[in-house]
N, C-alpha and C positions, 0 to 999 in steps of 0.2 A: 567376350575377350577383354573388353574394357574392365569388367569386374575382376577377371583373373589377374590382370596387370596390377590392379589396386591391392588385391590380396597378396600378391607376390612381393610387394614392396616391403623392405625391412627397416628403412629409415625415412623420416620426413612424412609429408602428407601423401595423399593418394596421387600416384604418378599419372601423367598424361599418356594416352595411348601412343604406341610406337608407330613408326612410319609404315611398317608392314600391315598393321591393322587398318591404317587409313586407306592404303591401296586396296585392301580386301573389301572395305566398306564401299569404296567407290565402285569396284567391280560389281558388287551385289546390287548397288542402286541402279546400275545400268542394265541389269537383266530384266527381261520382260516379265510382267506379272504372271503368276501361275494361273492357268485356266481353272475355273471351278470344276470340281469332280461331279460328273453326272451321276445321279442316283441310279442304282440298278433296279429296274422294275421288272426284270425278266421273270421273277418268281411270283409276281402278283397275279391273282385271279382277276377276272374282268370287273367284278364289283369293286375290289380294292383299287384297281387301276383307275376306275371311274371316279372313285372318291378322291384319290390323290391327284387327279388331272393328268395321268400318264397317257396322253392321247396316242402316242406311238404304240404302246402296249395294247391299248384298246383296239386300235385298227388291226393290229396283228391278230388278235383273238377273233375279231369279227370276220376278217378275211379268211380265217381258218374254219369258219362255219358257225360261229356262235350266233344264235338268234337274239337280236336286240330286244325283242318283246318277251323273252323268256323270263318269268318272275323268279325270285328266289323263294326260300321256304316261307317267308312272311308275305308273299304275294307282291313284293316290291319290285318294280322294274328298274332297268338300268337308267331310264330317263328320270325316274324319281331321284336316284342317287346323284346324277349329274346336276339336277335342278337344285337340290338342297345344298349342294356345294358350289353352286354358281360356276360350273365348268362350261362356259359358253361355247368353246370350240367343240367340246364333246357333245353338247346338246345339238349343235348344228349337224354334226356327223351322224348322230343317232336319227335325227329327223330325216336326213338324206337317205338313210338306210331303212326308212319305213317304220320308225318307232311310233306307237300309238300315243298321241299327244294327250289324250284324256284317259289313260289307263288308270284303273282303280287299284290301290294297294295299301298295305300297312294296316295297323290296328284301327285307324280312323277312316278307312276306306276313302282315302284322299287321292287326288290327282297330283301329277308333278307340279301343276300350277299352284295347288294348295301348299306343297312343300316349299317352293321358291318364295311364295308370299309370306309364309310363317317366318322365314329367315330374313325377309326384306330385300331379296335379291332382284333389284329392278331390271338388270340386264337379262337375267334368265326369264323373267316374266315377259319382257318385250319379245324375246325370241319365241316363247311358247304361244303367246297371243298371236303373233304373226303367222304361226303354223296352224292356227285355228283352235287353240285351247279355249274351252268354255269357262269363263269366270263365274257363271251362275250355278255350276254344279255344287251341291251340298255334300259335306263329308258326313261321317257317322254322328257328329254332334249337331248336325243341321245347319252348319255355317258355310256360306259361300266365301269366295276369296275376299270380297270387300269387308266382310265382318271380321275376318282374321287380320287383315291389314289394319283395321281400326283398333282391334284389341291390342296389337303390338306397336301401335303408334308409328306405323310406316306411312307417313303422310304422303310421300311421293307416289306410293302405290295406290293409295286411296284416290288421289287426284287422277292417276292414269286410268284406273278402272272406270271412273265416272266419265272421263273424256272419251273412253272407248265405248260408251253406251250403257254402262251398268247403272241401274236406277239407284240413286243415293238413298232412297227410302225402302229399298227391298228389305224384307224381314226374314230372319232365320226361322227355324222350326218353332222356337218359343216366342216369336214376334219381335225379337230384338232387332233394331236397325243399327247401322254403322255408327250413327250419332249416339245411340244409347250405349253401345259398347265403349266408345271413346270417352263418354262422360263417366262411365263406371270404372274404366280401367286405366285411363291415361291422365296424368296430372299436368302435362304440358299444355300450352295454349292450342297447339295443333295436335290432332286433326279436327278438333271440335270447330274451331273457327273456319277452317277450310271447308268442312261439310256445310256449314251455314252459308258460306259464300257461294257454294255451288248449288244451293237450293234445297238442302235437306230440311224436312218438315219437323220442327221440334214438338208438334202437337200429337204425333202418332204415339199410341200406347202399345205395350207388349201384351201377349195373350195371357200370361200367367198371373201377373200382378196388376195389370192396368196402369203401369207406371209410364210416365213420359221420360224423356232424356233428363229433364230437370229433376224429377224424382230420384233417378239413379245417381245423379251427381251429388244430391244432398245426402243420400244414403252412404255414398263413398266419402263424404266430406271433402269433395274435390272443389276447393274454392275457386280455382282457375276456371273450371268448366261452369260452375254456378254463375260466376261473374259474366262469362262470355254468353251463356244462354239467356240471362236476364237482361243484360245491358246491350248486347249486340243482337242476339237472336230473338229478343222480345217474347220469350216463352211465357205462357200463361202461369200465373201464380195461383189461380183458382181451380185448376183442373184436378178433380178427385181421382184417386186410383180405386181399385176394387174394395179396399178397406175404408174408403171415404176420406183418406188423408190427402190434403192439398199441399203443394210446395209451400204455400203461405203458412199453413198451420205447422208444418215441419220446421220451417225457419223460425217461426215465432217461439217454438219450444226451445230453440237454440240461441235465444237472444243473449248477447254478451260473449258468445263463443269467439275465440281469437281467430279461428279459421274462416270466419265470415267477414268479408271486406265491408268497410264503412258505406261505400256506395250501394252495395247490395242491401244493407240494412235500411238505408234511406228509402230505397225503392219498396222494400217490404213495408215500411211504415206508411208510405204513400198509399199502398194498396190495402192496408188493414182498415176495414170499416170500423173496428172498435176504436182505433185511434182517432179517426175522423169524427166520431160521434161524441167524443168526450165533452167538448165544450166549444163555444163560439171561437175562443182564442185558437184552439187546435185546428178548427176548420180554416180560420184565416191563415195560420202558419203553413198550411198545406195547400193553399190555393196557388196554383202555378202562375196564373195571370197576375196575382198580387205580387208574387215574388219577382216576376219579370219587371213589372212597372216600378217596384221598389228599387231594384238594382239600376234600372235605366234612369230614374228620376233623382236618386240620391245625390249624385255629383252636382247636378244643376242646383238643387236646393242648398246643398252644403256650401258651394261656392258663394251663392247669394247671401246666405245668413252670415258667413264668415266676413264678407265684405261689409255687411250692415253693422256688425260688431266693431270692426275696425273704424268705421265712419261715425260711430256713436260719440256724442259729446259727453264723455265721462272720463273718470280716472283710468289710467293704464292698468292698474291692478284689478279694477272691475272688468276691464276688457279681457284680460287674461283669464279671469275666473269664468266669464261667459264663454270664452273659447274652449275652456276645459269642459264646461257643461255640454257645449255643442258636440265636442268630440265624444264624450261619454254617451250622449243620446244616439248619435249615428253608429257608434260601435255596438250598442245594444240592439239597435234595429238590424244591423248587419248580421249579428249572431242569430237573431230570431228569424229573419225573413230572407236573408241572402241564400241563394241556391248554389251549391257547389257545381252543379251541372252548367250554370250560367256565368261562372266566374270570368270567362272570356269576354263577357259583355261589359264588365266593369271598366277596363282601360279605355275601351271605345267610348263609353259614356263620359268618362273624365275628359277625353279629348274634345268631344262635341260640346260639353258644357263650357269648357274653357273658351272655345271659339265663339260660342253664342254670346258670352258676356264681353268678349273682345268687341264684337259688333255693336252691342248695346252701348258700351262705354264710348266707343268712337263716335257713334251717331248722336249720343246724348251730350257728351262733354267736350270731346276733342275737335269735332268738325268745325267749330267756330274759332278755334285757336290755331288752326293750320291753314295753309293755302288750299285752294281747290285742286291744284295739281297733286298735292300730297294725298288728299282724300281719293282722287281718281287712281293714284298709284296704289293706295291701300286696297281699294275695291278691285282693281285689275289683278293684283297679286292674289287677293282672296278668291277671285273667280278661277284663276289657274289652279290654286290650291284645291278647290272643290272638284274640278275636273280630274286632277291626278288622284285625289282621295277616293272619289267614287270608282274610278278605274281600278285602284288598288284594292278597294273594299269589296266591290261587287263583281269585278272582272274575273274571268277565268285565269288562274295563275299558270295554266298549262297542265291541267289534270289529265292523267292518262286513263281513258275510259274504254276498256276493252268490252266487246260484246261477249256473251257466253260462248259463242262459236269460236271467237278469237282466243278465249282462254283455253278452251279444249284443244285447239290447234297448237297453241304454245306448249301446253303440257305434253301432248303427244310428241311434238318435235324434240323437246328437251329430253324426254324419256328415251326416245329412240337414238339420241346422240350419246347415250350412256349416262344420262342424269347429271352431267357436269353443270348444266345450266341451272340446277336447283340450288346452287350455292346462294346464301343470303345476300351476297353482294350483287348478284345478277338476277335473282328471282325474288319477287315479293310474294310471300305465302298468304298475305292478307288480301291483296288485290288479285292474286293469281296472274300476274303479268311478268314478262321478262323486262327487267329494268333497263331503260336506256342509260347510257353513261351520263353522269351528272344529275340523275334523278334520285329521289329519295321518298320514302313513305313518311308522311306527316302523321305523327301519333295523335295530334290534336284534332285534325280534320279527318283522320282515318282514310287517307287516299294518297296515291303516288303522284308526285308533281315533277314535271320535266324541268331540268336545270334549277333544281330547288335551291333557294338561298336560305330562308328561315321562315318560321311562322311568326308574324308580327301581331302582337295583341292590340296595338294602337290602331290598326286598320281591320282587325278581326278576320284576317285572311292569310293564306300562305303567300309568300313572295317567290315567284318562279319565272319561267320562260316568258309568259305573256304579260305580266304586270310589273316586272322588275324595273323597267324604264319609267313607268308611271310612279312607282314607289320612290325612285330617286328624284323625280320631279316634285313629288309630295314633300320630301325632306327639304329640298332647296326652297320651295315656296313657303313652307312652314317657317323656315329659318328667316326668310325675308319678311314674312308677316310679323313675326315676333320683333324683328328690328323696327318695323313701322310702328308697332305699338309703343316701343320704348321712345322712339322719336316723337310720336304724337303726344305721349304723356309728358315728356320733357317740355315740349312747346306749350302744352296746356298750363303747366305750373309756372313757366316763365312769363307767358303772355296774359294769363287770366288771374293767376295768384301772385304774380310778381315775386316768385321765389328765386333767389340768387343761387345759382349752382356753384358759385365761387366761395360760398360760406363754408363754415365747418360742417362736416357730414351730419352730426347730431342736430345741429341748428337747422340745417336744411330739412332733415327728417321731421323735426318738430313743426316747421312751417308747412310742410306737406300735410301733416296730420291735422293741423288747424284749418287748412284751406279745404281740402277734399281728399279724405283718406281712401275713398273708393278707387279713384284712379291710381293711387299708389299701390293698392292691393292688386289691381289688374296688372300693373307694370311689374310687380314682384312675380306674379305668375308667368308673365311673358319672359322675364329673365330666367326663371327656373326652367321653363320649357326650352328656352334657347340654349341653356347649358347642355342638356342631354341631346338635343337635336344637333348641335355642333359636333359632339363626339360621334354620334351615329352617322352623320353626313360625311364627315372626314373619313371615318373608317370604311364606309360603303364605297366612297369615291376612290379611295386608295386601293381597295380590293379589286374593283372593277377595272380601273385604268392601269394601275401599276403592276398588279399581280396577275390579273386575268383569272381571278378565282371568285367563287361564291363564298358566303359565310360558312355554309356547311362544309365546303371543301377545305377552307382554311382551318377549321376546327378539327376536322376528321381526316386530314390528308394522309395520316399514317395508316388508315384502313384501306385506302384505294391503291391498287397495284400500279396504275398509271402515274400516280404521284410518287410512289416509292421508287419507281424506276428512274425518276428525274430528281431524286434526292430531296423530295418535298416541294420542288418547284412545280409551277403549273405547266402542264403540257399544252394548254390551250392559249397561252399568251402569244400575241404577235407584236408586242411592243406597245407602249402607252398610247401612241397616236392611233394605231390600227385597232387596239382594244376599244378605244372610245368610239371609233367609227362603227365597229362591229356591234357594240352595245346599243348605240342609238339606231343603227340600221338605216341611216340616211346617206344617200349617194350625192346629195347636193347637186342635182342636175347633171350627174355623170362625172363630177370632179373626183369623187372617191368611189371605191369599190368595196363595200362591206362584205365580209365573208358570210355566205349563206349556208348554214348547217341546220338541218332539221333535228333538233335535239329530242324530238318526240320519237324519232326512229333511229337514232345513232346509238348503236349497241357496243361496238368494239373497234379498236384500232387495227388497221391493216399494216400501217407503217408508222414508225415513231417520228419524233420531232427531228428535223434536219439540223437545226442549230439550237444552241442554248438560248433561252429567252434573255433579253437585255433588261437592265434595271430601269426604273422609272426615269425618263428623260432621254433614253437612248432611242435608237432607230428601231424599225420593225424587224421581227424575225419571221421566218416562213415555217409553216407546218403543213403536213400532208395528211389529210383525213380521208377516210374511205368508208362509205356505208357498207354494211354487211347484211 
């Protein structure tokens, strides 16, 4: 009507709608929405009604005398059609009416369970299995349900079949296992990784070619499966098939292919006897113990040699030249002998090397220039630092360690709940565990950690539920220790070298170099460490106390529903003071009451936050958590 009014106008611009139109629009808007028109299934035969999910029509025909086990012209039963279309209500109805759960039909002589599996219908599979369907029955191609699920990358179904007792190493008529089918057909990470986690044997060979799963993945150029089988599954590179081809020889022939990852090629080179026998240098480069010791010792030696260069009594230009040569030497050693698999060792070695030379410098030069109280303070702080460091480094960060039985029970439970628990945010396909809230899978350590904060290269471990407090102690003690080193070094130069700190900076620097450049080198490292430790300590303290978040939650809060519902704010905060008490977990002889929540078992909220969290400096808020 609005358009008609515009078209009817003879002068001026498009007219506004009249008052009659406005009243009409208001009346229309007040009318209730029209109910959707129900489709008319009355003309459907029972097969078509089953396919379309018209349960009322199905019941009408069955009650009229139709036999639910009567096959059609292709020997397909009604239960087949209900299963392939995931009509769960109709499946239940047919089973109540006595449908044969393992009826054979179709060109492949398959059961309804085969049909549901091929389409990836977890709900239908659960119903059929509960009714006694046998997943071990083979179709005309010789495949049981687990082989079909693996071929079509239905990871949840593969997990469910194994959890219900199907052997992950069962072979089809040609000797192919589910792992072989997945390596041959599926380019995604799962279900290959899942099968290996659940105990599938990568050494089994098929009957026709004598191929292992790794042979099949190489033939398919499936780089994801190749990497998983070699790096995680530890598949043999030397197993020959019936033609005498080994995975090693097959990969050697593809050297330089872009679809083979660098880590895989490194593993191939390590396993290749031809490479190892070329020369003494090649044998040394591939010696794992030599690589480990090189990476562990390099920071200690580099720190010492750089200090010696700085302390040398020579011209500055010569010192800079020597430092350049030193850098070039260690860079060449690193390229030749450093192992990419051990790169996590390097930051830890740098940290330990720095602390070692701190101690040596203090006990050699500084101890006589400061009071006994200062030395005791330095040693006491150092002792606390080592306690916190060892707890952070070697302590359990809160790794979630399910048994195989617990994994199976979780898979079955989530499957029977409709599979909703298999969402990546709530289920880890690598560890096969239901993820507690605030947990995360660490890609570096390949494990799930409760109340995960981050993976710290400086302590070589994840930071999580059980060692986060020690990590904070480690940061604060390290910060204080660096401060002690700067204090001790300043006292050394004032008392032993009579360097005046009131002089011009360049003049003071020249006096330091003329007196003892080594102590200055150590002080420079202490200052460098102190700079990043201050940033990390302030950031961690702010997150824990003011925000009530972990580093992972702060960086990825947009991914988590419980953060989205709070507009990005933490639903776990109780205010700065209570956050601190909860984090430390200390009641101070009953003065405080820290909140006790088992983050290893806390899976979902039953009730949301009662009040909005306050900003740093405010009072505490209350939250209501509930275990499920």
